[in-house]
N, C-alpha and C positions, 0 to 999 in steps of 0.2 A: 735163685733156684727155680723160680716160676717163669721168668721171662728169658727168652733166648738172648736178648740184649737188654741187660738190666737198666741201661740208660734210657731206654724207651719208657720205663716206668717212673723215672725221676720226677718229671714235671707234673704228671697226673697225681702222683703221691704227695708231692709238696703242696699242690693246690688243694687237694682233698683234706690233708691234715691241717693246713692253714685255715680252711673254711670251718673246720670243727674245733679249732683252738687246741689242737693236740700236736702241733709241730715240734715244740721244744722236747717233750719226752721221746718222740720218734727219732729226732736227730741225735739226741743223747744216746739212744739205744744203738743206732747204727755206727755212731762215732766210737762207742765203747768197743764194738766188734772190730772196727778199723784199727784201734789202738793196740789190740791184742796181737796184731800182725806187725806192729811197728817196733823194730828192734833198737833204733837209735833216735834219741831225742831231736837231733838236728834234721831229721827227715819227716817230722810230724806234720800230717795233713798236707803233704806236698804232692801226692799222687792224685790220680783221677779215680777215686773209689766212690762207692755209693754214697757214703757220708759226705765227702767233699762236694760231690755234684749236687746233692740235696741242699747243702748250705749255699752253694753258688746260685742255684735257682731261687732259693728263698731271698737272698740278697738282691737279686734282679727284680723280684716282684715287690718286696717290702721296702727296699732301699731306693726305689726310683726317684721319689721326691727328695730324699736325703742327698742323693748324688747331684740332683739338679741345683739345689740351693748351695751346695758346697763347691762344686766344680764348674758348673756351666759358665759363670761370668769370666773365669780365667781361661777356660777353653775357648770361649768366644774371642777373647783378646789374642790368644795365640793364632787362631784361625783367621782373624780379620785381615783382609788382603793388604792393608796399608802397613801392617806391622812388618818389621824386618824379619825376613825368613832366615832361620839358621842354615837351611839347606843351601843357601847361596854363598855361604862363607866357607873359607878353608878352615879345617879343624885347628890349624896353627894360629889363626888370627885371634888376637886378644878379645875382640868383640864377641866371639862366640861364647866364651866363658862368661862374659858380662851379661849377655842376653839370657843365656841358659841359667845363670845364677839368679837372675831376676825372676824368671818363670818358676824355677824350682822352689825358691824362697816363698813365692806367692802361693803356689799349690800346697806346699808343705804347711805353711801357716794356716791356710784355710782348713786343711784336714785336721790338724791338731787342736784347733779351737772349735771344731764342729761337733764335739761329743754330745752337746746338749740337744742337737738335732737328730742324733742317731735313734732310729725307731726302737721302742721298748722291746719288741720281739727280737730284733737283732742283738740287743744287749743281753737278753735272757739266754739266747743261743750261745753267745760268746762266753757268758758266765758259766754255762754248763760245760763247754769245751775246755775252758781254762781249768776248771776243777778236775775234770777227767784226766787232763794231761798231767797235772800235778800229782794226781793219784798214781798214774802209770809210771811216771819218772820222779819219784819223791826226792831223789838226790840232786836233781838239776833245778836250781832256782830260776833259771831263765825260761824253762819250757812252758810255764803258764802264760808267758807273754808271747812266745813264738807261736803257740797254738792259736792265739787270736790274730796276731799280725799276719800269719800265713793266709788268713782269709781277708781281713779288712784292708790290708795294704796290698798284698800280692794278687789276690783274686778278685778284688773289688775296685779300689781306687786306681791301682796301676793299670788294670785292664781297661777301665773306663777312659783313662787318659789316652791310651794308645789307640783305642777304637771307639771314639765318642759317639759315632753314628749308631753303633750296636746298642748303646745304652740310651738312645734318643736324646743325646746332648747336642748333636748336630744333625742337620737334615741329610747330609751326604757324606760319603767317604772323603776324607781330606786329600788334597793333592800330595804329590810325592815330597815336596819340600816341607810342607806342614807336617806330613807324617813323620819325617825325619826328626823334626823338632819334638813332636809328641812322644816319639819313641825314646829320645834322650831324657825327656822329663820323666817318663814312665820308669825307665831304668833307675833314675835317681830316687824316685819315690819308693821303688822296691828295695833299694839298698838302704835308704834311710829308715824304712819301716821294718827292716829285719832286726828288730829289737835294738835298732840304732847302733849295731856293732859293726863299725867299718874296719874290719881286720885287714891285714896285708893280703891274705888269700883272696878276700872278696875284691879288693882293689885290683889285684893282678888278673882277675877274671875278665876285666874290660879289654876289648880288642884295641880300642883307641887309646893311645898313650895320654892324649890330652884329657880323657875322662878320668884316668887315674889321678892326674894332677888336680883336676877339678874337685874330685871327692876328698882329697886331702884337706880342702878348705872346710869340709863338714866334720872333721874329726875334733869336735868340741863337745864337752859334756852337756851343754844346753840342749843340743839336738837329741841326745840320748834321753835326757830327762823329759823333754817334751813328748817323745814317743811313749815313754813309760807311763806318764801321767794320762795321756790320751787312751792308751790300752787299759789302764786301770778304770777310767771313766766309762768306756764303752763295754766293759765286762763286769760292771757292777749291777746289782738288781734294783738300784734306786730308779724309780720311774722317771723317764725323760719326757715322754709324750703321753697324753691320755690314752692313746691307742697304739698298738704295734704297727698298724698300717695307716699311712697318711692319706692314701687314696683308696677308693674301693677296689677290691680284688675281683676281677671277672673270671669266673671258673671256665667260661667258654671263650676260646681264643677269638679275638676280633670284636 
């Protein structure tokens, strides 16, 4: 209502409230407004609203170190020039599934066991979003998880995998072949993180047939349970780190 483009206000607002230790109640307030306009549980926090953009910026600032310790080693492995590039292979070759499976397994494993490293502030925000979602859709037992996974998997880890340079995980934009590999890994993480529910409709959304076949290998309860436990851990109020910010937050850019 104040700014012509409300997104111009997102980063300054997030930094200001972060500096004054008031970010959690602010995010909770704008998220509650966002939820009033959400009619279906399966679309929760999927759009680019003021609330989702604020959480996005918060995760970029507060979660920088968390991303680095969780994803950088495996991203470096994917980008290392001597590694077999998936982009050079035909989608029909068996080796693509083997390589992709190796990377997806590794990224997935690093994420689901990283909850202890998740900054306290992120956990507090996720805890708040989880309870707001459950309150808005009391008859949907899964919504409390999708409210958290829509951020931590879809808008944080998956985005960092597909464009690691944006999150300072790599110095440059990866080449086309490496980008293809990272895109496939990112799609996999998004799908696995969507409350672990690999339904037929989700599988059919993949354009490549080999991706549908690839995801059928993940239709096991252990993946769903791993995601659920991880989401429980990162949306609890038990302190993970002594501070919500692992590195100093600079209010002035640069």
